[in-house]
C-alpha positions as CSV (number, residue, x, y, z in Angstrom):
1,M,-83.0,32.0,-57.6
2,I,-79.8,33.2,-55.7
3,V,-80.2,36.5,-53.6
4,F,-77.3,38.8,-53.8
5,E,-76.2,41.9,-51.5
6,L,-74.8,44.3,-53.5
7,I,-74.2,47.9,-52.4
8,C,-72.4,50.8,-54.6
9,P,-69.6,53.4,-54.3
10,T,-71.5,56.3,-52.5
11,H,-72.2,52.7,-49.4
12,H,-76.2,52.2,-50.4
13,R,-76.7,48.8,-50.2
14,F,-79.8,46.6,-51.6
15,E,-80.7,43.1,-52.6
16,G,-80.2,41.8,-56.9
17,W,-81.9,38.2,-57.5
18,F,-80.3,36.4,-60.3
19,A,-81.4,33.1,-61.6
20,S,-77.1,32.0,-60.6
21,A,-74.3,33.8,-59.9
22,E,-72.9,33.5,-62.9
23,D,-76.3,35.4,-64.0
24,F,-75.4,38.4,-61.4
25,E,-71.6,38.4,-63.7
26,G,-72.9,38.8,-66.9
27,Q,-76.1,41.9,-66.1
28,K,-72.8,43.5,-64.0
29,G,-70.1,42.8,-66.9
30,R,-72.7,45.0,-69.3
31,G,-73.9,47.6,-67.5
32,L,-77.3,46.3,-66.8
33,L,-77.0,46.4,-62.7
34,S,-77.6,50.3,-60.6
35,C,-78.4,50.9,-57.0
36,P,-81.8,52.1,-57.0
37,V,-80.9,55.3,-54.5
38,C,-78.5,56.9,-56.9
39,G,-78.2,55.0,-59.5
40,N,-74.3,54.7,-59.9
41,S,-73.5,51.2,-61.5
42,R,-70.5,50.2,-59.7
43,I,-72.2,47.7,-58.6
44,R,-69.9,44.5,-56.1
45,K,-71.4,41.8,-54.4
46,L,-71.9,41.2,-50.5
47,P,-70.9,38.8,-48.3
48,T,-73.5,36.9,-47.8
49,A,-75.8,33.7,-46.1
50,K,-76.5,30.7,-48.5
51,I,-80.0,29.8,-48.3
52,G,-80.1,26.0,-48.0
53,K,-82.8,23.9,-49.7
54,T,-83.2,20.2,-47.7
55,D,-83.9,17.4,-49.2
56,A,-87.1,16.4,-47.8
57,R,-86.2,13.1,-48.4
58,L,-84.4,13.5,-45.0
59,A,-86.5,15.7,-42.9
60,D,-89.2,12.3,-43.8
61,A,-87.0,10.4,-42.2
62,S,-85.5,12.4,-39.2
63,Q,-89.0,13.0,-38.0
64,P,-90.9,11.7,-35.5
65,E,-94.6,9.5,-36.3
66,S,-97.3,12.5,-35.4
67,A,-98.9,12.1,-32.5
68,A,-102.0,12.4,-30.7
69,T,-101.5,14.4,-27.4
70,P,-103.3,12.1,-24.3
71,P,-106.1,14.0,-23.2
72,A,-106.5,15.8,-19.3
73,H,-109.0,14.2,-18.3
74,G,-112.7,15.6,-19.0
75,E,-110.9,17.2,-22.7
76,A,-110.8,16.3,-26.2
77,P,-107.9,14.8,-28.1
78,V,-105.2,17.7,-29.9
79,P,-103.0,16.5,-32.3
80,A,-99.9,16.9,-32.3
81,A,-97.7,19.7,-34.5
82,A,-97.6,18.1,-37.4
83,A,-93.5,18.1,-38.7
84,I,-93.3,21.0,-40.7
85,D,-91.5,20.0,-44.7
86,A,-88.3,22.5,-45.2
87,G,-88.0,22.8,-48.7
88,K,-91.5,24.0,-48.4
89,L,-91.6,26.5,-45.2
90,N,-87.9,27.4,-47.8
91,A,-90.8,28.0,-51.6
92,L,-92.9,29.4,-49.7
93,I,-89.7,31.9,-47.7
94,D,-88.0,32.6,-51.6
95,F,-91.9,33.3,-52.9
96,V,-91.9,36.1,-50.2
97,L,-89.0,37.2,-50.3
98,M,-89.1,37.1,-54.2
99,N,-92.8,38.9,-54.1
100,T,-92.5,41.6,-51.4
101,E,-90.9,44.9,-50.1
102,N,-89.1,45.3,-47.0
103,V,-91.6,47.7,-45.2
104,G,-89.5,46.6,-41.5
105,A,-90.9,48.3,-38.6
106,E,-93.0,50.6,-40.7
107,F,-94.6,47.9,-41.5
108,P,-98.4,48.3,-39.5
109,A,-98.1,52.2,-41.1
110,E,-97.6,50.8,-44.6
111,A,-99.8,47.8,-44.0
112,R,-103.0,50.8,-42.9
113,R,-102.2,54.2,-45.7
114,I,-101.9,50.7,-47.8
115,H,-105.8,49.5,-47.1
116,H,-107.0,53.5,-46.3
117,Q,-105.7,53.4,-50.1
118,E,-103.3,56.7,-49.2
119,A,-99.9,55.2,-50.9
120,P,-100.6,52.2,-53.6
121,H,-101.6,49.3,-53.4
122,R,-98.5,46.2,-53.4
123,S,-97.1,43.3,-51.3
124,I,-95.3,44.6,-48.1
125,R,-93.6,42.3,-45.9
126,G,-91.5,43.4,-42.2
127,I,-92.2,43.5,-39.1
128,A,-95.2,43.9,-36.2
129,T,-95.1,42.9,-31.8
130,R,-98.4,40.3,-31.9
131,A,-100.8,43.6,-30.6
132,E,-99.9,45.2,-33.5
133,T,-100.7,42.9,-36.1
134,E,-104.4,41.7,-33.5
135,E,-105.0,45.2,-34.1
136,L,-104.8,45.2,-37.9
137,I,-107.0,42.8,-38.2
138,E,-109.3,44.0,-35.6
139,E,-109.3,46.7,-38.5
140,G,-110.3,44.5,-40.8
141,I,-106.7,44.6,-42.3
142,Q,-105.7,41.7,-44.3
143,V,-102.1,39.8,-42.8
144,M,-100.2,36.6,-41.9
145,S,-97.6,35.5,-39.9
146,L,-95.0,34.8,-41.7
147,P,-92.2,32.2,-39.9
148,I,-88.9,33.9,-42.1
149,P,-86.1,34.5,-39.6
150,P,-83.6,37.5,-39.4
151,R,-81.3,37.7,-41.9
152,G,-78.4,37.0,-39.6
153,D,-79.7,33.3,-38.9
154,W,-80.2,32.6,-42.8
155,H,-77.3,29.3,-42.8
């Protein structure tokens, strides 16, 4: 899958997910793409960052063996953080991005509206502070923090 940031002549920006760059060109050529805001079909790609996948074998070879942190006197041993498989993390991020709606800073309010059936049930993602996340959890709203970097940090 490849994601392109798209724009219409009236400057509405949106994302499009495609099997390949050729798939995008084919859909564009057949007039299958249109702006979700105004319906204009003269769509063009904006420059976007590439989200690359790392070779898991190289990532594993570069990570030191996991070891337990030596306990302080009288404390139980604490396991060290396990090495994160970059390929699996990227696959998780890709899945979340493809299967959720980005509601941005409105995440806490929209999660509440969905929970109270005031908005259609759907999977959403967005931004919430730690305090907002804890409040949602205390209210019985299932949320999960994910390490999705801001778009400007994608390499």
